[in-house]
N, C-alpha and C positions, 0 to 999 in steps of 0.2 A: 842146559835145557834140552829135553828130548823133543825133536821137531819131525813131524812128517810132512813132506813135500809130496803132493799127490796130484797126478793127472788122472781124474776119476773116471771110472767106467761109464761109457755111454753107449754108442754103437761101436760095433767091431771095426777096428782100423780108422777110427774117427780121428782126424787131424785138428786138435784144438787150436794149435798156436799158428796154423797157416793163416794168410791174410784173409781168406774167406774160408772159415772152418766148415768142414764137410768130410764126408766119405767120398773119395774121388772114384771116377770110373776106370783110371789107370792104376789103381792100387797104391798110389802115393801115401807114405806114412811119415809125418814130420817127427823129429825129435822133440821132446819137451824141453827146448833149448833155455828158455828164460827161467823155467823152474830149476833147471840144472845149474844155471849160473847161480841162482840164488842158493841153492843147497850147497855149492862149493863155497860161497861166501860165509854161510853159517858154520861149515866145517872148518874153515880157516879161523873163525872166531872162537872155536872150541866148543861148539854145541855138538850134541849127539844127533845124528841126522839119518833118516831113511828117505830115500827117494823112489816112489813107485809110479810106474806108467802103465796103468790098467788096460787102456785101449790097444797097446802094442805088445804087452808081455802077458802070455798065458799062464806065467808062474803066479800071477796075482789075481785070482778070482775074487770076487767081492767078499764071499764068505770067509776066505782065508784073511783078507785084510782086516775084517771087523774083529775076527778072533785075535789077530796080532794086536790091533789097537787096544782091545779090551784086557789083554794079558800084560801089556807093557806100558809104563808110566808116561805116555806122551802127553805134553802139555800144551802144544801148539800144532795145529794143522793148518798148512798153507796150501789152498787148493786151487788149481787153474780153472778158470771159467771162460765161456765164450757166449756169444750172443745166442745162437740157437739152442745150446745145452745148458742154459742158465738155470732153469727150473730143476733139471737133473742134478747139476752141479750143487746147488743150494741143498736139495734134498739129501745128497750124499754127506754134506756137512752135517746136517741134522742126525743123520744115522750114526756118524762118528761120535758125536757128542753123546748119543744115547749109549754107545759101546763104552765110552770113557768119561764118566761125569767129571766135570771140571776142565775138559779139554777146550781151549779156545780155538776158534774157527775163523779163517779169513779167506776170503776170495781175492784172485789176483787176475790181471789180464787187461786187454783194452776196453772190454765191454764195461767192466766194474769200474774202471778208471774214468770212464765217460760218465757213468751213471751211478755213482757210489751212494747217495743218499736214496736214490729210488730203489737200488738193490736191497739196502739194508731195511727199508720200510716193507718191502714186498716178502722178505724172508727173515721173520723175527729170531730164527735160531742161530743166525749169523752174528758173530761178535764184531767184526769189522771188515773193512775193504783197505787194500794197500793200492795206493794210486800210482800208476806210471812204473817205471823201472824200480825193482823193490828189493835189490840185494841189501842195501845200506839199511833200508826201512826194516827188513825182517830181522837183521842183525841186532838193530837198536831195539826193535820191539821185544825180541826174545830177552834182551839184557834187562829191559824195563820190567817186564813180567816177572823174570826170575828174582829181581830186587824188590818186588812188591810195589812198583811205581804205578803212575797212571799211564796207561797206553795212549790215552787221547792226546798226550803231549808229544807223540812221535811224529816228526815230520813225514808227510805222505801218508798218513794214516786217516781214515774216517771211521770212528769207533762209536759203539753203543755204550753209553754210559749212563746208568741210573734211569733207563728208558728213553734218554735223549740221544740225538746223533750229534756227535762233536767232530768237526773237521779241523784237523791240524793244519798248518801251512804246508804248502807243496815242498817237496824235498828238491834242492838244487841237483841239477843233472850230474851224474857222477863221471869220474875218470875211469874209463874201461880197463885200463892197466891195473886198477886197484884189486882186481879179483883174480882168482886163480883160472887156469885154462879150463874152459868148459869140458874139453876133451878128457881131462883128469877125472871130472865127475862122471862122465859116460862111463869110463873104465870101471869106476867103483860100483855102479849101480845099474847100468843098462847093458843090453846086448845089441852090438851094431847090426846083427843079422836081422833084427826086427824093424829096420827102417829102410825105406825105399823111395827114391825120387824117379818118377818115370822118366825124366829127360836126362838122368845122370847114370853113371856106371854104378854097379853094385858089387860089394857094399860100399856105402858113403858115410862120410862124417860131416856134420855141420858145424861151422863156427862163425864167430863174427870178427871182422878186422876193424870195424868201426861202429859207431851208433849215431842215431839221429840223420835226418835228411833235411837239406835246406829248401828242398822244391815243396811246393803246395798243391800238388795234384789234388782235386776235390774229393776224390773217392778213397785215397790211400790212408788206411786206418791207423798204422802204427805211429807215424810222425805226427799225426794230429791228436792221438789219444794216450800215447804211451811213451815212446822215446824221444819225442820232440823234433825240433827243427835245427838244433844246434849240433852241427857235424863234429863228432868227436873220435878221431882216429886213434887205434892202439899203436904203440911203438912198433916199428917195422921189425925190430929184433924179436919182439914178443911173438908176432905173427909167424916168423920163420922158426922160432923155437916150438911152437906149437905144432907146426907141420912135421918137425923132427919127432915130437913126442907121438904123434899119430902114426908115422911110419914105423916107429920102433915098436909100439904097443900093438898095432894091428897090421901086420905084414899084409893081410888078405884085403885091406881096405884099397879100393881102386880110384877113389875120387874124394876130394875135399870140396865142400860147397860153402862158399862165403855168403851167409844169409843176411848180410847187410841189406838195409833198404836200398841202397845204391853204392856198390862197391866203387864205382869209377867217378864219384862226386869231384874229387880233387885229382886232376890228371897228373900233376907233379908226384903226389903221393902214390898214385896208382903205379907210375913208372919206378918209383923208389922200391915198393914192395916187389914188383916183378924183377928188377935187378938183383935184389937181395936173394930172391928165389933162384934165379939163374946162378949165382955165385954159390948158393948152397948145394945145388945139383942134386936134389933130393929125388927127382923124376917121378913126383906124384901129382897126377893130373888133377886139375881143380876147375870149378865153374863158379859163376858169380851172377848176382842181379846188376844190371848196368843200364845206363841211358845210351840212347842212340846218337851220341855226340863225339865218340871217341874216333881219333884220326888214325890213319893207316900205320904210321911208325909205332904208335902206342900199341896197337892191336898186335902188330908183328912181335913187339917185345912181350906182350902178354902170352902170345903162343909160345914162344921160346921158353917162358918161365912155367909152362905147363897148362895153360889155359885151354880147355877143351871146348866149353860151351859158354854162352852168355845167355841169361834170360832177360828179354828186354820187354818193356811195356810200350808197345806201338800204339795200342788201343784203337786208333781210328785212321782211316785213310782220308778223312775230311780236314782240311785245313781249319775250317770254321769249328768243328768239334775239338780239334786239338787244342785251339785257342780257349774254347768253353771250359775244358777240363783243366785249364792252366798248366798245360805240359811244357810249355816254354821250349818247344821244339817244333820244326816244321817237316813237311814231307820230303823236301829236297834233302835236309840232313839225314832223315831216316833212310832214304834210298842210297845215299852215299855211304852211310854206315853199313848197311847190309852188303854193299859190293866190296867195301874194304875189308869186312869180316871174312868174306868168302875168299878174298885174295890172301889174307893171313892164315887161312886154315882153321878158322874158329867157327864152330857150329852155333846156330841161333834157335833158341826157343822163343817164339814170338807170341805176346799176349794181346788179344783183341777183345774190345768190350763195346757193347751197344746199349742205348737207352739213357745216356747221358743228357743234360739240359740241352736242348736245341737239336737233339736228335730227330732225323726224319728217315722214312723209307729209302729216300735217295742216298742220304749219307751212310746208311747201313750198306747199301749196294757198294758204295765207293770203298768202304772198309774190306768188304769181300774180295773186290777186284784188286785192291792194293796188296792184300795178303797173298793172293795168288801170284802176283807180280814179284813181290819180295822173295818169296820161296824160302821161308825159314825151314830148318830141319824138322821142327815140330811147331805146332800152333795149338793155342786154346781160344775158344770163342765163347764168351760168357755174356749173358744179360747182366745189367747193371746190378751190383750188389752194394747196398747202402747200409752203413753201420753206424749206430749211435756215436756222436762225437765228431763226426765228419761233416765238412760242408755239404756234401752231397746228400746225407741224411736230413740236414736242416732244410735244404731246398725241397726234398721230397715231403717233408712234414708240412712246410709252409704252403705247399700247393695241393695238400691232401691226396698225394699220390700213393701212400703206403696202403696196401691192402693186407692186413694181418691182424688176427686176433691176439696173437702173443709172439714172442721171439722165436718160439719153436717153429713157427710158419716160415722162418729163413731156410728150412730144409724141406725136402720132400720126405714122404714116409720112409723111403729107402736110405735117407740120410744125405742125399745129393743137393746140390744148390737149388734153391727155389727162388725164382724172382717175384718179389713183393711190390715193385714199382709198377704201378698200373695207371698209365696216362690214357685219358680218353682218345687222344689221337694216335697212341701207340701202346695197345694194351700188352700186359705182361705175356700173354699167351702168344703173341705175335713176335716178341723179342725172343721167347725160347724156340719157337718153331724157326726163326731166322737163324739162331746159333746151330740148331740141329742140322739144317740145311748146309750151312757154311762148313761144319765139320765134315759132312759127306762130300761136298764139292772138292774141299781141300785135300782131304785124305785118299779119297778113291779115284782121283784123277790119274789117267794113265801116265802123265809126265811125273807125278809124285811117286807112284808105286815104282816106276822104272828107276827113279833116282835113288829110292830107298833100297831096292834090290841091289843096285851097284854099290851102294854104300856099305852094305853088310858083307858083300864079297870082298870088297877092297880093305874093309876095316872090320876084321872078325870079332874084335872086341865089342862092337856095337850090336852084334847079333842077340847076345844075351839080354841086354837092355831092352832092345826092340821086341823080342819075344815076350819077356816078362810083362811089360806094359801092354803090348798090342793083344794079348790073349784075354785080357780084361775088357780092353776097350773096344775090341772089334765087334763084339756082339751088339752093344748099345749102338754103335755107329751104323751097322747095317740095318738095325730095326728102327733107326731114326729117332732114338729116345735119349734122354739126357741122364 
């Protein structure tokens, strides 16, 4: 079967697969990683595949894509969707069907996994939704369609059949070693130069070393809607082999990012992967998402294995707020982790969030004070972002705190994050203003500027990264805008 995997056009440099989809101030552009995994699975199964990333790749303007679909016998289009771009994504699916009559169109991603029936009801041109991780689902769906079978019987599918919506049972979570390296799919279809992470060295390649996260942070969208809470690590040998493939394929790549929800869930397994990377001696720097609970010996081993930076969700400086978010971590652990990471020589990107249940003006100030004391290499401050399918979204709905006419309101007109959680005691505008002030106070402090100046002097490799992200970020920072 001829299948199109599409990250559809929306706003320029729109990162649809990031945990809070938006156009970022720093220029970060995510890989269409999940689409790429699924495209690789379909290729492995013998299907004829094209993967197109319109927001990142200027080679694929919309007119060209429509002409290609009209001229070639595509039978199935698998289209990435997100909360703020949903109406756009469904309209692109409808346009593809007009260009190629008989084309079946399905949406994928966390939003439609959380709201499959609502999505199909709102957009009648869609044939179906693939819920959760969808490599096996799309392969089976393509096989069933090719054989003339009933797609509504495919596990993980919600399908429109004879005007009715039919939801097949959920698909069991898959073994991540079942599928080809995502880097192999990138090589075939994408250009690594189109992707940039503000906190990482450029060019970068993102992969997974594991799927699922056993933690239940109330705001975190992927474990709650898409990849689940069952931690499923890949074989250590496979992770190292993918590193080898990346290094051989792209000598210019300067960093690999583990886009796992939490790379460091299993400390023993973390050490096993690091020991294998040390033995392989590939000398390819990497970064990862992690929790603030790693000990100093593990951090030191990670550094020897090539770890350059860890992205950590600190979120709050208030113990009460950390408990409210179900972080299962406390301030003392966080402070010890930051001190140990500094001793190990690993940089930290700290994430901070305000507006969760129980937040007050006092706890917000605690967070800013805490962030300054922790002194991460870079930091982000965001008002709370609640997405369908999360405990945070249900809380906001129950208390009538969501102020939005449609899902497009999750973005500003410029495509940046918009806070739609509006509490009587803590309005959205106040959360936004606090985050603007927090960024200015953090990044424009003389201590931070001096530390950053010293860093680029002593680590010349950081200059390019700092310059590329800073030239976009500095203007809004100085203006005090989001």
